C-alpha positions in Angstrom: -20.9 -41.3 68.4 -21.2 -42.9 71.8 -18.2 -43.9 73.9 -18.9 -47.6 73.3 -19.1 -47.1 69.5 -15.9 -45.1 69.6 -14.1 -47.8 71.5 -15.4 -50.5 69.2 -14.3 -48.6 66.1 -10.8 -48.1 67.5 -10.6 -51.8 68.4 -11.7 -52.7 64.8 -9.1 -50.3 63.4 -6.3 -51.9 65.5 -7.4 -55.4 64.4 -7.4 -54.4 60.7 -4.0 -52.8 61.1 -2.7 -56.1 62.6 -4.2 -58.2 59.8 -3.9 -56.0 56.6 -4.8 -57.1 53.1 -4.9 -55.3 49.8 -8.4 -54.3 48.8 -7.2 -53.2 45.4 -5.5 -56.5 44.6 -8.8 -58.2 45.5 -10.3 -56.6 42.4 -7.4 -57.4 40.0 -9.0 -60.7 38.7 -12.3 -58.7 38.2 -10.4 -56.1 36.2 -8.8 -58.8 34.0 -12.3 -60.2 33.3 -13.3 -56.9 31.8 -10.4 -57.0 29.2 -9.8 -59.0 26.0 -7.8 -62.2 26.2 -5.0 -60.5 24.2 -4.3 -56.9 23.4 -1.4 -54.9 22.1 -0.6 -52.2 24.7 -1.7 -51.2 28.2 -1.1 -48.2 30.5 -1.5 -48.6 34.2 -1.8 -45.2 35.9 -0.6 -45.1 39.5 1.1 -48.4 39.1 2.6 -48.5 42.6 4.6 -51.7 43.2 3.5 -53.0 39.8 1.2 -55.9 40.8 -1.5 -55.0 38.3 1.0 -54.1 35.5 2.6 -57.5 35.8 -0.9 -59.2 35.5 -1.7 -57.1 32.5 1.6 -58.3 30.9 0.2 -61.9 30.8 -2.2 -60.6 28.1 -0.5 -57.6 26.6 2.3 -57.1 24.1 3.6 -54.2 26.1 2.7 -52.6 29.4 3.7 -49.2 30.8 3.2 -48.4 34.4 3.5 -44.8 35.6 3.6 -43.5 39.2 4.8 -40.1 40.7 6.7 -41.8 43.5 10.3 -42.7 42.4 10.8 -45.0 45.3 7.8 -47.3 44.7 8.6 -47.2 40.9 12.1 -48.5 41.7 10.5 -51.2 43.8 8.2 -52.1 41.0 11.2 -52.6 38.7 12.9 -54.8 41.2 9.8 -57.0 41.6 9.3 -57.4 37.8 11.1 -60.3 35.9 13.5 -59.0 33.3 11.7 -60.9 30.5 8.3 -59.4 31.3 7.1 -56.9 28.7 6.6 -54.2 31.4 8.3 -50.9 31.9 7.9 -48.4 34.7 8.3 -44.6 34.6 8.1 -41.9 37.2 5.4 -39.5 35.8 2.5 -37.5 37.1 -1.0 -38.0 35.6 -2.8 -36.7 33.8 -0.3 -34.1 32.4 2.6 -36.5 32.3 1.0 -39.4 30.5 3.4 -40.4 27.7 2.3 -39.6 24.2 0.5 -42.4 22.2 -2.6 -44.5 22.4 -3.2 -47.7 24.4 -5.6 -50.6 24.0 -6.2 -50.8 27.7 -5.9 -48.1 30.4 -6.3 -49.0 34.1 -6.3 -46.8 37.1 -6.7 -48.3 40.6 -7.3 -46.3 43.8 -5.6 -43.3 42.2 -8.1 -41.0 40.5 -9.2 -39.4 43.7 -5.7 -38.0 43.9 -6.2 -36.3 40.5 -8.5 -33.6 39.0 -11.3 -36.0 38.2 -12.8 -34.7 34.9 -9.4 -33.7 33.6 -8.0 -37.1 34.2 -11.0 -38.8 32.5 -10.5 -36.6 29.5 -6.8 -37.5 29.3 -7.7 -41.2 29.5 -10.2 -40.8 26.7 -7.6 -39.1 24.5 -5.0 -41.8 25.1 -7.4 -44.7 24.7 -7.3 -46.3 21.2 -10.5 -46.9 19.2 -12.0 -50.1 20.5 -9.9 -49.8 23.7 -11.1 -50.4 27.3 -10.7 -48.1 30.3 -11.2 -49.7 33.8 -11.1 -47.5 36.9 -11.4 -48.7 40.5 -11.9 -45.7 42.7 -12.8 -44.4 46.1 -15.7 -42.2 46.9 -16.9 -40.2 49.9 -19.8 -41.8 51.7 -22.8 -39.6 51.3 -25.9 -41.7 50.7 -27.8 -44.5 52.6 -26.5 -47.0 50.0 -22.9 -45.9 50.8 -23.3 -46.4 54.5 -25.1 -49.7 54.1 -22.2 -51.0 52.0 -19.7 -49.8 54.5 -21.5 -51.5 57.4 -21.7 -54.7 55.3 -18.0 -54.5 54.4 -16.6 -53.9 57.9 -17.0 -57.5 59.3 -16.1 -59.0 56.0 -13.0 -56.9 55.9 -11.9 -58.1 59.3 -12.7 -61.8 58.5 -10.8 -61.8 55.2 -7.8 -60.1 56.9 -7.8 -62.8 59.6 -8.0 -65.6 57.0 -5.3 -64.1 54.8 -2.9 -63.6 57.7 -3.9 -66.9 59.3 -4.7 -65.1 62.4 -1.2 -63.7 62.9 0.0 -60.2 63.1 1.4 -59.3 59.7 3.2 -56.3 58.0 1.5 -54.3 55.3 2.1 -55.6 51.8 4.5 -53.5 49.6 1.4 -52.6 47.5 -0.1 -50.8 50.6 2.9 -48.5 51.3 1.9 -45.8 48.9 0.7 -42.4 50.2 -3.0 -42.2 50.9 -5.7 -39.6 51.1 -9.5 -39.7 51.6 -11.8 -39.3 48.7 -13.7 -36.0 48.5 -16.2 -36.8 45.8 -19.5 -38.6 46.5 -20.5 -41.5 44.2 -23.5 -39.5 42.7 -21.1 -36.7 41.8 -18.6 -39.1 40.3 -21.4 -40.7 38.1 -22.5 -37.3 36.9 -19.1 -36.0 35.9 -18.0 -39.4 34.5 -20.9 -39.6 32.1 -20.5 -36.1 31.0 -16.9 -36.9 29.9 -17.4 -40.6 28.9 -21.0 -41.0 27.7 -22.4 -44.4 28.4 -19.7 -45.3 31.0 -20.8 -48.0 33.4 -20.3 -47.2 37.1 -21.2 -49.4 40.1 -20.6 -49.3 43.9 -18.4 -52.2 45.2 -17.6 -53.7 48.5 -14.6 -52.6 50.5 -15.1 -48.9 49.9 -14.6 -49.0 46.2 -16.5 -48.2 43.0 -15.8 -49.3 39.4 -16.0 -47.5 36.1 -15.8 -49.3 32.8 -15.8 -47.5 29.4 -15.1 -48.9 25.9 -14.2 -46.5 23.1 -16.1 -47.3 19.9 -14.1 -48.6 17.0 -13.1 -46.0 14.4 -15.7 -45.7 11.7 -14.7 -46.6 8.1 -13.1 -43.7 6.3 -15.9 -43.6 3.7 -18.5 -43.3 6.4 -20.5 -40.0 6.4 -19.8 -39.8 10.2 -16.1 -39.4 9.6 -16.3 -35.9 8.1 -13.2 -34.3 9.7 -14.7 -31.4 11.7 -12.6 -29.2 13.9 -14.6 -30.5 16.9 -13.8 -34.1 16.1 -10.1 -33.2 15.9 -10.1 -31.2 19.0 -12.0 -33.9 21.0 -9.8 -36.9 20.2 -6.7 -36.0 18.2 -7.8 -38.5 15.6 -9.4 -37.3 12.4 -13.1 -38.2 12.1 -13.7 -39.6 15.6 -16.1 -37.5 17.7 -16.1 -37.8 21.4 -19.6 -36.6 21.4 -20.6 -39.9 19.8 -18.6 -42.1 22.2 -20.8 -44.8 23.6 -20.2 -47.8 25.9 -20.8 -51.3 24.9 -19.3 -50.3 30.0 -5.1 -46.7 46.3 -6.6 -45.6 48.8 
């Protein structure tokens, strides 16, 4: 990197720090469009300050948000109206996901903190038949497409930050105070591993250094269906008699 390029990059970083905006929250409306209008239960993994969990509560009967940070979890409780059907718990994923199944599972900018394949397998186990898993993640740039999207996003990121802060220096939103770490998996590696755990999952690169993964678990076959023969493999894969993960197909913080 030339001296000019280095100075330009540092100047852009200072500008972005002065005009911060939440890339993850930018995708919250998109996440809602992937979900049914009404559903029974939702799990938000890595719920942070609870912004997405509160949005899910506008459609869900109950929402559980889990996060390993007790301070941000306490803040999420403070920001949530008492009447909202949302609870927050301090828990580590994937091992600490509470028992039970959920109609919707979301995980935003968190899975790169977790053992990837193990986390996907846990989400699959906890997702109810017919349920929807939506992940917004970060990947390590490794291909020309990654770098092209990054170059495209850089000026847009600065422009949106300027507009959202009205050109004024602003503090970081509460939702951006969680600990961060860089992603270590490339997008092609993410696609390969995801499709081995969630056959048929839909993955796509997104602007602002994100990718999306959407997977819908098939409805449970009728009990009299020949495919529901309770093999040991079926039981081991899902914890539900007669539902084989090998036949799962999709219909799809920093």
